[in-house]
C-alpha positions in Angstrom: -5.3 -24.1 -17.9 -1.8 -24.6 -19.2 1.1 -22.1 -18.2 0.9 -20.8 -21.8 -2.9 -20.3 -21.7 -2.5 -18.3 -18.5 0.0 -16.1 -20.3 -2.5 -15.6 -23.1 -5.1 -14.5 -20.5 -2.6 -12.1 -19.0 -1.8 -10.6 -22.4 -5.6 -9.9 -22.9 -6.0 -8.3 -19.5 -2.8 -6.2 -20.0 -4.0 -4.9 -23.3 -7.2 -3.7 -21.5 -5.2 -2.1 -18.8 -2.9 -0.3 -21.3 -6.0 1.0 -22.9 -7.1 2.6 -19.6 -9.1 0.0 -17.7 -8.2 -0.4 -14.1 -6.3 -3.8 -13.5 -9.0 -5.0 -10.9 -11.7 -4.2 -13.3 -10.1 -6.0 -16.2 -9.3 -9.1 -14.1 -12.9 -9.2 -12.8 -14.3 -8.9 -16.4 -12.1 -11.6 -17.7 -13.0 -13.9 -14.8 -16.7 -13.4 -15.5 -16.3 -14.1 -19.2 -14.1 -17.2 -18.5 -15.8 -19.1 -15.6 -13.9 -22.3 -16.5 -10.7 -20.9 -14.9 -10.1 -22.4 -11.5 -8.8 -20.4 -8.4 -5.2 -21.4 -9.1 -5.5 -20.3 -12.7 -6.9 -16.8 -11.7 -4.3 -16.4 -9.0 -1.5 -17.2 -11.5 -3.0 -14.8 -14.1 -3.3 -12.1 -11.5 0.4 -12.6 -10.5 1.4 -12.2 -14.2 -0.6 -9.0 -14.6 0.8 -7.4 -11.4 4.4 -8.4 -12.1 4.1 -6.8 -15.5 2.6 -3.6 -14.0 5.3 -3.4 -11.4 8.0 -3.9 -14.0 6.2 -2.2 -16.9 8.7 0.2 -18.3 11.8 -2.1 -17.9 9.9 -5.0 -19.5 8.7 -2.9 -22.5 12.3 -1.4 -22.8 13.7 -5.0 -22.7 11.2 -6.3 -25.3 11.3 -3.3 -27.6 8.4 -3.0 -30.2 4.9 -2.0 -29.5 3.3 -1.0 -26.2 1.1 -4.1 -25.8 0.3 -6.9 -23.4 2.3 -9.3 -25.6 5.4 -7.1 -25.5 5.0 -6.8 -21.7 4.8 -10.5 -21.1 7.7 -11.3 -23.6 9.9 -8.9 -21.7 8.8 -10.2 -18.2 9.2 -13.9 -19.2 12.5 -13.4 -21.0 13.9 -11.6 -17.9 12.8 -14.5 -15.8 14.7 -16.9 -18.0 11.6 -18.7 -19.3 11.9 -20.5 -22.7 9.7 -18.4 -24.7 9.1 -21.0 -27.5 7.4 -23.2 -24.9 4.9 -20.4 -24.1 4.4 -18.8 -27.5 3.5 -22.0 -29.4 -0.2 -21.4 -30.5 -0.9 -24.9 -28.9 -4.0 -25.2 -26.7 -4.8 -21.5 -26.3 -1.1 -20.5 -26.1 -0.1 -17.1 -27.7 1.0 -17.3 -31.3 4.7 -18.0 -32.0 7.2 -15.3 -31.9 8.2 -13.5 -35.0 11.8 -12.9 -35.9 11.7 -9.3 -34.7 10.3 -10.5 -31.3 13.3 -12.7 -30.6 15.6 -9.6 -30.2 15.9 -8.0 -26.7 17.4 -4.9 -25.6 19.1 -3.7 -22.4 17.7 -0.4 -21.2 20.4 2.2 -20.3 18.3 4.6 -18.2 18.3 4.1 -14.5 14.7 5.1 -14.1 13.6 2.5 -16.7 15.7 -0.3 -15.1 14.2 0.7 -11.8 10.6 1.1 -13.1 10.2 4.7 -11.8 8.6 7.3 -14.0 11.1 9.6 -15.5 9.8 12.8 -14.1 9.8 11.2 -10.6 13.3 10.0 -10.7 15.0 13.3 -9.7 12.6 13.5 -6.6 13.4 10.0 -6.0 17.2 10.4 -6.0 17.0 13.6 -3.9 14.9 11.8 -1.3 16.7 8.5 -1.1 20.3 9.3 -2.0 22.4 6.2 -2.4 19.5 4.0 -1.5 17.4 5.1 -4.5 18.2 2.1 -6.7 17.8 -0.5 -4.0 14.5 0.9 -2.7 13.1 1.1 -6.3 14.1 -2.6 -6.9 12.1 -3.6 -3.7 9.1 -2.0 -5.2 9.5 -4.2 -8.4 8.6 -7.2 -6.3 5.5 -8.5 -4.6 4.5 -7.1 -1.3 4.5 -9.4 1.8 1.3 -9.8 3.8 0.9 -8.6 7.4 -1.8 -8.7 10.0 -2.6 -6.4 12.9 -3.5 -8.2 16.1 -6.5 -6.4 17.8 -5.3 -6.0 21.3 -8.9 -5.3 22.5 -9.7 -9.0 21.8 -6.5 -11.0 21.8 -2.8 -11.1 22.5 -0.2 -11.7 19.7 0.3 -15.2 21.0 -3.5 -15.9 20.9 -3.9 -14.6 17.5 -0.9 -16.7 16.2 -2.3 -19.8 17.8 -5.8 -19.4 16.2 -4.3 -18.8 12.7 -1.9 -21.7 13.2 -4.8 -24.0 14.0 -6.4 -22.8 10.8 -3.3 -23.9 8.8 -1.4 -20.6 8.4 2.2 -19.9 9.0 2.4 -16.7 11.0 5.0 -15.2 13.3 5.3 -12.0 15.4 7.0 -9.2 13.6 10.4 -8.5 15.0 10.0 -4.7 15.3 6.2 -3.8 15.5 4.4 -5.1 18.5 1.0 -5.5 17.0 2.0 -7.0 13.7 2.1 -10.7 12.4 4.0 -11.7 9.4 2.4 -14.2 7.1 4.4 -16.7 5.1 3.2 -19.2 2.7 -0.5 -19.4 2.1 -2.5 -16.2 2.3 -5.7 -17.1 0.6 -8.8 -17.2 2.8 -7.4 -15.2 5.8 -10.7 -13.2 5.9 -12.7 -16.3 6.3 -10.7 -17.6 9.3 -12.3 -17.6 12.8 -9.5 -15.0 13.9 -10.7 -12.5 11.3 -14.4 -13.2 11.7 -14.2 -12.7 15.4 -12.1 -9.5 15.2 -8.8 -10.8 16.5 -7.0 -9.6 13.3 -7.1 -7.2 10.4 -5.1 -7.0 7.3 -2.8 -4.0 7.6 0.8 -3.4 6.6 3.4 -3.6 9.4 4.8 -0.1 8.9 1.4 1.4 8.8 0.8 -0.2 12.2 4.1 1.2 13.4 3.0 4.7 12.7 0.5 4.2 15.5 2.6 2.5 17.9 4.9 5.5 18.0 2.3 7.0 20.2 2.5 6.4 24.1 -0.4 4.0 24.9 -0.9 6.0 28.0 -1.7 9.2 26.0 -4.8 10.8 27.6 -7.8 12.5 25.9 -10.2 11.8 23.1 -8.7 10.6 19.8 -9.4 12.1 16.3 -8.6 10.2 13.1 -8.8 13.2 10.8 -8.3 11.5 7.4 -10.0 8.2 8.4 -10.6 6.8 4.8 -11.8 3.1 5.4 -11.0 3.2 9.1 -7.8 1.1 9.3 -6.1 3.7 11.4 -9.1 4.4 13.5 -9.2 0.6 14.4 -5.5 0.6 15.2 -5.7 3.8 17.3 -8.6 2.4 19.3 -6.8 -0.9 20.1 -3.4 0.7 20.8 -4.5 3.6 22.9 -7.6 2.0 24.4 -9.9 5.0 24.1 -12.7 6.3 22.1 -11.9 7.4 18.5 -13.8 10.0 16.4 -13.3 9.2 12.7 -13.6 11.9 10.0 -13.0 12.0 6.4 -13.6 14.7 3.8 -15.6 12.1 1.9 -17.9 10.3 4.5 -18.7 7.5 2.0 -15.2 6.1 2.5 -16.3 5.4 6.1 -19.4 3.5 5.3 -18.1 0.0 6.3 -16.4 1.5 9.5 -19.2 1.0 12.0 -19.5 -2.8 11.2 -15.7 -3.2 11.3 -15.6 -1.4 14.8 -18.4 -3.6 16.1 -16.4 -6.7 15.1 -13.3 -5.3 16.7 -15.2 -4.2 19.9 -13.6 -0.8 19.3 -15.2 2.5 20.4 -15.4 4.4 17.1 -17.9 7.0 16.0 -17.9 9.0 12.8 -17.9 12.8 13.0 -18.3 15.8 10.8 -16.3 18.9 11.4 -19.1 20.6 13.4 -19.1 17.6 15.8 -15.5 17.8 16.8 -14.4 18.1 20.4 -12.6 21.3 21.4 -9.3 19.6 22.5 -8.1 16.2 21.4 -5.4 14.2 23.1 -4.4 12.8 19.7 -5.2 14.1 16.2 -3.9 11.6 13.8 -3.5 12.9 10.1 -2.9 9.9 7.6 -2.6 12.4 4.8 -3.4 11.7 1.2 -0.2 11.3 -0.7 1.3 9.9 -3.9 1.6 6.4 -2.2 5.2 6.0 -3.3 6.0 3.8 -0.3 3.4 1.2 -1.3 3.7 1.2 -5.2 4.4 -2.5 -5.2 0.7 -2.9 -4.0 -0.6 -0.3 -6.4 1.7 -0.1 -9.4 -1.0 1.7 -11.5 -0.7 4.6 -9.1 2.9 4.9 -9.9 2.4 5.3 -13.7 -0.7 7.5 -13.3 0.8 10.1 -11.1 1.6 13.5 -12.5 3.7 16.5 -11.3 0.5 18.6 -11.0 -1.2 15.9 -9.0 1.9 15.7 -6.6 1.8 19.6 -6.2 -1.9 19.4 -5.4 -1.2 16.7 -2.8 1.4 18.8 -1.1 -1.0 21.8 -1.0 -3.7 19.5 0.5 -1.2 18.1 3.2 -0.4 21.6 4.3 -4.1 22.5 4.6 -4.6 19.4 6.7 -1.8 20.2 9.1 -3.0 23.8 9.4 -6.5 22.8 10.2 -5.7 19.8 12.4 -3.2 21.6 14.8 -6.2 23.8 16.0 -7.9 20.7 17.4 -5.1 19.4 19.6 -5.3 19.9 23.3 -2.3 21.9 24.9 -0.7 18.7 26.1 -1.9 16.6 23.1 -0.2 15.1 20.1 -0.4 15.9 16.5 0.5 13.0 14.1 1.3 13.6 10.5 1.8 10.3 8.4 2.0 9.3 4.8 2.7 6.2 2.9 5.3 8.0 0.8 9.1 8.0 0.8 9.4 11.4 -1.0 10.9 14.1 1.2 8.6 16.8 -0.4 5.7 15.0 1.3 7.4 14.1 4.5 10.3 16.0 6.1 9.7 19.1 4.0 6.2 19.3 5.2 7.3 19.0 8.9 9.9 21.7 8.3 7.3 23.9 6.7 4.8 23.4 9.5 7.2 24.0 12.3 8.5 27.1 10.7 4.9 28.4 10.3 4.0 27.3 13.9 7.1 27.8 16.1 5.2 26.5 19.2 5.3 23.1 17.7 8.1 20.7 17.9 8.9 17.1 16.8 8.7 14.7 19.6 9.5 11.6 17.7 9.6 10.8 14.0 10.3 7.8 11.7 10.8 7.1 8.0 10.3 3.5 7.0 11.5 2.3 3.7 9.9 -0.5 1.6 11.4 -3.9 2.5 10.5 -7.4 3.6 9.4 -5.8 6.9 6.7 -3.5 5.5 5.9 -0.7 3.0 7.4 2.7 2.8 5.9 4.9 5.5 6.5 8.2 7.4 5.2 9.5 10.7 6.0 12.6 12.8 4.6 13.0 16.3 4.4 16.7 17.2 3.8 18.5 20.5 3.4 22.1 21.6 6.1 23.8 23.7 
């Protein structure tokens, strides 16, 4: 496919997304209907689509006109300095040429538009991030880096690096997270490598891993992953703390693949319902549901779909989780509250609320990571009882 034909495909897919179809669904449908497209074509089209979704409002504001895939791609390509006449040429599946009104571009004046943050979120954003608000928003407009977690139950960081290097991947140890590898260059096919198949590595953001490594690896007692989801934290907890992990989720179907993942990782993980909990856990880890603002570059659709009512409901759910989870912690145990958010209403405000309601609890250690080349935005607070 020519570069212009790839843009045509992206326009078609973006039109479907703007009509309410999930991006992954639209990409899959397009791929099935256009099997002539090679892997490089599909990757390039995917990049176009996700760049456009990350930068949706600024691109539409720049392009003006209708809210369409064509307007989105015009805005994106013009902002990248691309000669639009080489793309919009109607030659060999290229988009039709630009009309006179499509050659005019505007400069958006609103900060939230230029930063691609929903207008209603912008006050929360600025209150939470202060003078870093714009810079952090700009990071989320770019593609996310790829990180791996080394499974210390099966390999050292050096051994995992060597295995991946032999497979042709450029990886290096993360400068701040002891279990993380940074992947540069080629990332396709990582899940077919011997290192992955044999359970030496897992795909996981570095700052997500760091929320686990805040814990003392010598912490005693059974471990409960209270909001396990697919089990990424369960696997990380089992490897870092070296003990048995009980995984729980309000929707058990989310954990359906966890037994196979645990077997591959040689991790002691079993799923639990609430009536199967131990009386006193050494660690109760709550990776609470949140708005996901720290990882919006990976899920830009989540950014645009979020509403104030949804955020309010998440805050209520987070408080319920903290209130329920603290009852399960042993007297000398640790309660961990974590989110992939950068909004203070989901992070520090929740810890302040919890400790005011439960004065026997105090913060032992706490960290807010911001989106950067080193990882996604993430928050974690480790609490102990007085």
